[in-house]
C-alpha positions as CSV (number, residue, x, y, z in Angstrom):
1,M,87.5,93.8,128.9
2,T,87.1,95.4,132.3
3,R,86.3,93.0,135.1
4,P,84.6,94.9,138.0
5,H,85.0,93.6,141.5
6,R,81.9,93.2,143.7
7,G,82.9,93.1,147.4
8,R,80.8,91.5,150.0
9,L,80.5,92.5,153.6
10,G,79.7,89.9,156.3
11,Y,78.1,90.4,159.6
12,V,80.1,90.1,162.8
13,A,77.6,87.6,164.2
14,A,78.4,85.3,161.2
15,L,81.9,84.8,162.6
16,A,80.5,83.1,165.7
17,V,78.0,81.1,163.7
18,G,80.7,80.0,161.3
19,A,82.9,78.8,164.1
20,S,80.2,76.8,165.8
21,L,79.0,75.5,162.4
22,F,82.5,74.4,161.4
23,A,82.8,72.3,164.6
24,A,79.4,70.8,164.2
25,A,79.9,70.0,160.6
26,C,83.3,68.4,161.2
27,A,81.7,66.2,163.9
28,G,78.9,65.2,161.6
29,A,81.2,64.6,158.6
30,G,83.5,62.5,160.8
31,Q,80.6,60.4,161.9
32,E,79.5,59.8,158.3
33,R,83.1,59.2,157.2
34,Q,83.4,56.4,159.7
35,S,80.2,54.9,158.4
36,A,81.4,55.2,154.8
37,E,84.7,53.6,155.7
38,S,83.0,50.7,157.4
39,G,81.2,50.0,154.1
40,Q,84.5,50.1,152.1
41,K,86.4,47.4,154.0
42,G,88.7,45.5,151.7
43,R,89.2,48.4,149.2
44,P,92.9,49.4,148.9
45,A,93.7,52.8,150.3
46,G,93.6,55.5,147.7
47,S,91.8,53.4,145.1
48,P,89.0,55.2,143.1
49,A,85.3,54.8,144.0
50,P,83.7,51.9,142.1
51,A,81.8,53.1,139.0
52,V,78.4,51.8,140.2
53,S,74.9,53.3,139.5
54,L,72.8,54.5,142.4
55,T,69.3,53.0,142.9
56,S,66.5,55.4,143.6
57,R,66.5,54.2,147.2
58,Q,70.2,54.9,147.6
59,A,69.8,58.4,146.0
60,R,67.0,59.2,148.5
61,H,69.2,58.1,151.4
62,A,72.0,60.4,150.1
63,L,69.7,63.5,150.2
64,L,69.9,66.2,152.8
65,T,66.8,67.1,154.8
66,E,65.6,70.1,156.9
67,A,67.2,68.4,159.9
68,Y,70.6,69.5,158.5
69,L,69.8,73.0,157.5
70,G,67.9,74.4,160.4
71,S,64.5,76.2,161.0
72,Q,65.1,78.9,158.5
73,W,64.9,76.3,155.7
74,T,61.8,74.4,154.7
75,E,61.6,71.5,152.3
76,V,59.0,72.1,149.5
77,K,57.5,70.1,146.7
78,D,57.5,72.9,144.2
79,S,60.7,72.7,142.2
80,G,60.0,75.7,139.9
81,D,62.5,78.5,139.5
82,R,62.0,81.2,142.1
83,R,64.4,83.6,140.5
84,D,61.6,84.7,138.0
85,G,63.8,83.9,135.0
86,L,66.2,86.7,135.9
87,L,69.3,84.7,135.3
88,R,68.5,84.3,131.6
89,G,69.7,85.9,128.4
90,T,71.8,85.7,125.2
91,V,75.5,86.2,125.8
92,N,76.9,89.1,123.8
93,A,79.7,87.6,121.7
94,Q,81.1,91.1,121.0
95,D,82.4,91.1,124.6
96,W,85.1,88.7,123.4
97,L,87.5,90.6,121.1
98,T,89.4,87.3,120.8
99,H,88.3,83.7,121.5
100,A,84.7,84.4,120.5
101,E,84.0,80.7,121.0
102,D,84.1,81.3,124.8
103,A,80.8,83.1,124.4
104,T,79.3,79.6,123.6
105,V,80.7,78.2,126.9
106,C,79.2,81.0,128.9
107,Q,75.9,80.7,127.1
108,Q,75.7,77.1,128.1
109,L,76.2,78.1,131.7
110,L,73.3,80.6,131.6
111,D,71.1,78.1,129.8
112,R,71.7,75.4,132.5
113,L,71.2,77.8,135.4
114,S,68.0,79.2,133.9
115,G,66.8,75.6,133.8
116,D,67.7,75.3,137.5
117,R,70.2,72.5,136.9
118,I,73.9,72.3,136.1
119,L,74.2,68.6,135.1
120,G,72.5,66.8,132.2
121,A,69.8,64.1,132.5
122,P,70.7,61.3,134.9
123,L,70.3,57.6,134.2
124,A,66.7,56.6,134.7
125,G,65.9,55.6,138.3
126,T,69.1,56.9,139.8
127,Q,68.2,60.4,140.9
128,A,66.6,62.0,143.9
129,V,66.0,65.8,144.4
130,A,65.2,67.9,147.5
131,V,64.2,71.5,147.2
132,F,64.4,73.9,150.1
133,D,63.1,77.5,150.6
134,A,64.8,79.9,152.9
135,D,63.2,82.6,155.1
136,D,65.0,85.3,152.9
137,G,63.3,84.0,149.8
138,N,66.3,82.1,148.4
139,R,66.1,78.5,147.3
140,M,68.3,75.4,147.3
141,R,68.0,72.6,144.9
142,Y,70.0,69.5,146.1
143,A,70.2,66.6,143.6
144,V,71.9,63.2,143.7
145,G,72.2,61.0,140.7
146,T,74.2,58.8,138.4
147,Y,75.1,60.0,134.9
148,P,76.1,58.4,131.6
149,A,79.7,57.2,131.5
150,G,82.1,60.0,130.5
151,E,79.4,62.7,130.6
152,L,80.1,63.7,134.2
153,R,83.8,63.9,133.7
154,A,83.3,66.1,130.7
155,T,80.9,68.4,132.7
156,R,83.4,68.6,135.5
157,R,86.2,69.7,133.1
158,W,83.8,72.3,131.6
159,F,82.7,73.5,135.0
160,G,86.3,74.0,136.1
161,T,87.1,76.3,133.1
162,L,84.2,78.7,133.8
163,P,85.8,81.3,136.1
164,Q,88.7,81.9,133.7
165,T,86.7,81.5,130.5
166,C,83.7,83.6,131.4
167,G,84.8,86.0,134.2
168,V,82.6,89.0,133.7
169,F,80.3,89.2,130.6
170,T,77.1,90.8,129.4
171,A,73.9,89.0,128.3
172,T,70.8,90.5,126.6
173,R,67.5,89.5,128.2
174,P,64.4,88.6,126.3
175,D,62.9,92.1,127.0
176,G,65.9,93.7,125.4
177,S,67.5,94.8,128.7
178,T,71.0,93.7,129.6
179,E,72.5,92.0,132.7
180,D,76.1,91.9,133.8
181,V,77.2,88.4,134.9
182,R,80.2,87.6,137.1
183,V,81.5,84.1,137.6
184,T,84.2,83.3,140.2
185,S,85.5,80.2,142.0
186,L,84.1,79.4,145.4
187,P,86.2,77.5,147.9
188,V,84.4,74.4,149.4
189,P,85.5,72.0,152.1
190,R,87.6,69.0,151.1
191,S,87.1,65.3,151.9
192,E,85.3,62.6,150.0
193,G,84.8,62.9,146.3
194,T,85.9,65.6,143.8
195,R,84.5,69.0,144.7
196,Q,84.0,72.2,142.7
197,A,82.0,75.3,143.3
198,L,81.2,78.6,141.6
199,S,79.6,81.9,142.6
200,V,77.5,83.5,139.8
201,V,76.1,87.0,140.3
202,A,73.9,88.7,137.7
203,K,72.9,92.4,137.9
204,G,70.5,94.2,135.6
205,T,67.2,96.0,135.4
206,T,63.8,94.4,134.5
207,K,60.6,96.5,133.9
208,G,62.6,99.5,135.2
209,V,63.5,97.8,138.5
210,P,67.1,96.9,139.3
211,F,67.8,93.4,140.4
212,T,70.7,91.2,141.6
213,V,70.6,87.4,141.4
214,S,73.2,85.6,143.5
215,L,73.7,81.9,143.0
216,D,76.2,79.3,144.4
217,V,76.7,76.2,142.3
218,A,78.5,73.2,143.7
219,L,79.4,69.7,142.5
220,V,80.6,66.7,144.4
221,T,81.5,63.7,142.1
222,S,82.5,60.1,142.8
223,G,82.8,57.8,139.8
224,D,79.7,58.5,137.6
225,S,77.6,59.7,140.5
226,A,77.3,63.3,141.8
227,V,75.7,65.7,144.2
228,S,74.7,69.0,142.7
229,V,73.8,72.1,144.7
230,L,72.2,75.3,143.4
231,N,71.7,77.8,146.2
232,G,70.6,81.4,146.0
233,G,68.2,83.9,144.6
234,L,67.4,87.6,145.0
235,A,69.1,87.7,148.4
236,D,72.9,87.1,148.7
237,A,73.6,83.4,148.4
238,S,74.8,82.0,151.7
239,H,78.2,80.5,151.1
240,L,78.0,79.1,154.6
241,T,74.9,77.0,153.7
242,T,76.5,75.9,150.4
243,G,79.6,74.8,152.3
244,L,77.5,72.9,154.8
245,A,75.6,71.1,152.1
246,V,78.9,70.1,150.4
247,R,80.6,69.1,153.7
248,L,77.8,67.0,155.0
249,G,76.4,65.7,151.7
250,A,79.7,64.3,150.3
251,P,80.0,61.6,153.0
252,R,76.4,60.5,152.5
253,L,77.1,59.9,148.8
254,A,80.3,58.0,149.6
255,T,78.4,55.8,152.1
256,V,75.6,54.8,149.7
257,L,78.0,54.1,146.9
258,A,79.9,51.8,149.3
259,G,76.6,49.9,150.0
260,G,76.1,51.5,153.4
261,T,73.3,53.5,155.0
262,P,74.1,57.0,156.2
263,P,73.4,57.7,159.9
264,A,70.6,59.9,161.1
265,Q,71.1,63.6,160.3
266,P,72.0,66.0,163.1
267,A,69.4,68.7,163.9
268,G,69.6,72.3,162.9
269,L,73.3,73.0,162.4
270,L,72.4,76.5,161.1
271,D,70.1,77.4,164.0
């Protein structure tokens, strides 16, 4: 099966923004790492995070706010899908001449993304969600929660197979049109927790109008708790914003799991 390549061009100005953002994010992450470490005194170096459940209060403390993201992002109460159901369809199994069972794996990905979530249902009272709209019409859903034992590990394994298993495939939309979907790995910053990220791009035509949906999907896991980030829409997903959410969100999760309270969030790192 042919796998087309979709290149992306950046703006020169993004280089300067990226450099300043990297410095600011490192400073913020360092501050939060210090806070997390202070809450973990007595734990042997290199030992895994305790398998504890978040309370709703801790989950709320672990959330990001507009203060992190800058003036082009606004927190909203409406958590509905703003991609107009475009990232939706039935995977065409005939695309797989061998390993037809892989079509089921990719169908699961589409189904979860069309539901605007990548993880299953969290344990009751352990989740908090923040939703942000960007000036370009994209949306970020940032969720923190604790999940049933073993389920998160299974999802993490499944998630890690998607770039190789799915790659490029075709799905048929409810109106009979088709969309081409491309799934690739997305590098994310490393520090606390286990981190994984994907870039999912779907291109097709609906009602005679071409569309492109671009979505970044990221996970940060620690024990049975996780941060999930879905960022994107009809404009190109900002990998810079996704990386910022992961870099600064991971220490917040580590801090609350250790029983601490994350420090105040720095203002407008993307301004």
